[in-house]
C-alpha positions in Angstrom: -145.8 12.8 -150.3 -147.2 15.2 -147.6 -147.3 18.1 -150.2 -149.4 16.0 -152.6 -151.7 14.9 -149.8 -152.2 18.5 -148.6 -153.1 19.5 -152.1 -155.4 16.5 -152.6 -153.2 15.1 -155.4 -152.8 11.4 -156.0 -149.2 10.8 -157.1 -146.7 8.1 -156.4 -143.3 9.0 -154.8 -141.4 8.7 -158.1 -143.9 10.9 -160.0 -143.8 13.5 -157.3 -140.0 13.6 -157.2 -140.0 13.9 -161.0 -142.4 16.9 -160.9 -140.2 18.6 -158.2 -137.0 17.9 -160.2 -138.6 19.4 -163.3 -139.0 22.7 -161.3 -135.4 22.6 -160.1 -136.0 21.2 -156.6 -133.9 18.3 -155.3 -133.9 16.3 -152.0 -130.8 16.9 -149.9 -129.7 16.2 -146.3 -130.2 19.4 -144.4 -127.1 21.2 -143.3 -126.5 21.5 -139.6 -126.4 25.1 -138.1 -125.8 26.0 -134.5 -129.0 27.5 -133.0 -128.6 31.2 -132.5 -131.2 33.6 -131.1 -132.0 36.7 -133.1 -130.1 38.7 -130.4 -127.0 36.5 -130.7 -127.0 36.7 -134.5 -127.2 40.5 -134.3 -124.4 40.7 -131.8 -122.2 38.5 -134.0 -122.9 40.6 -137.1 -122.0 43.8 -135.2 -118.8 42.2 -133.9 -117.8 41.2 -137.5 -118.4 44.8 -138.6 -115.9 46.1 -136.1 -113.1 44.1 -137.8 -114.1 44.0 -141.5 -111.1 46.1 -142.5 -108.4 44.2 -140.6 -105.5 42.9 -142.7 -104.2 39.3 -142.6 -101.4 40.4 -140.4 -103.8 41.9 -137.9 -105.6 38.6 -137.7 -102.3 36.8 -137.1 -102.2 38.4 -133.7 -105.5 36.9 -132.5 -105.5 33.9 -130.2 -108.3 31.6 -131.4 -109.9 29.1 -129.1 -112.6 26.6 -129.6 -114.3 23.9 -127.6 -116.4 21.0 -128.6 -118.7 18.8 -126.6 -120.3 15.5 -127.6 -122.2 12.6 -126.4 -121.1 9.0 -126.8 -123.7 6.6 -128.3 -126.2 9.3 -129.2 -128.4 8.4 -132.3 -128.5 11.1 -134.9 -131.4 11.6 -137.2 -131.1 12.4 -140.9 -133.4 15.2 -142.1 -133.9 15.8 -145.8 -135.2 19.1 -147.3 -136.3 19.9 -150.8 -134.7 23.0 -152.3 -133.3 24.5 -155.5 -129.6 24.8 -156.2 -128.2 27.8 -154.3 -130.8 27.5 -151.5 -128.7 25.1 -149.4 -128.1 27.6 -146.7 -131.5 29.3 -146.7 -132.9 29.4 -143.2 -135.9 27.1 -144.0 -133.5 24.5 -145.5 -131.3 24.2 -142.4 -131.6 21.8 -139.5 -131.1 23.8 -136.3 -128.6 22.3 -133.8 -129.6 22.9 -130.2 -126.9 22.2 -127.7 -127.7 19.6 -125.1 -126.0 18.2 -122.1 -123.0 16.1 -123.2 -120.6 13.7 -121.7 -117.2 14.9 -123.1 -115.8 18.3 -123.8 -112.5 19.2 -125.5 -110.8 22.6 -125.9 -107.7 23.9 -127.8 -106.1 27.2 -128.7 -104.4 28.2 -131.9 -102.0 31.2 -132.3 -100.3 31.9 -135.6 -98.8 28.5 -136.6 -98.9 27.0 -133.1 -101.5 24.8 -131.4 -101.9 24.2 -127.7 -102.3 20.8 -126.2 -105.8 19.4 -126.5 -107.6 19.7 -123.1 -110.2 17.1 -122.4 
């Protein structure tokens, strides 16, 4: 509705949705993406370039670890975006996720086909 108002067009919600759909746009819930600065994105891209020719066997010798933190009782907000098929992961169709102080953190390691104990 904001688009129509900005353009001075008087259209109902259903009519506006129909016009967008006729042009190939659809409303979707925005995908969540961790917030990364331009510097962090560049460093991750460079890191990936160092190992692009590794084999599956090379990757089997890597110890993978990950952690997750979350808040209990936090209310999440659903954000919808309008995009065409194939634009789901375009930067302006994503909802940035900015880490905030949390109450619980968990951590685990995976190596080959073995997992460590979950550490809370």
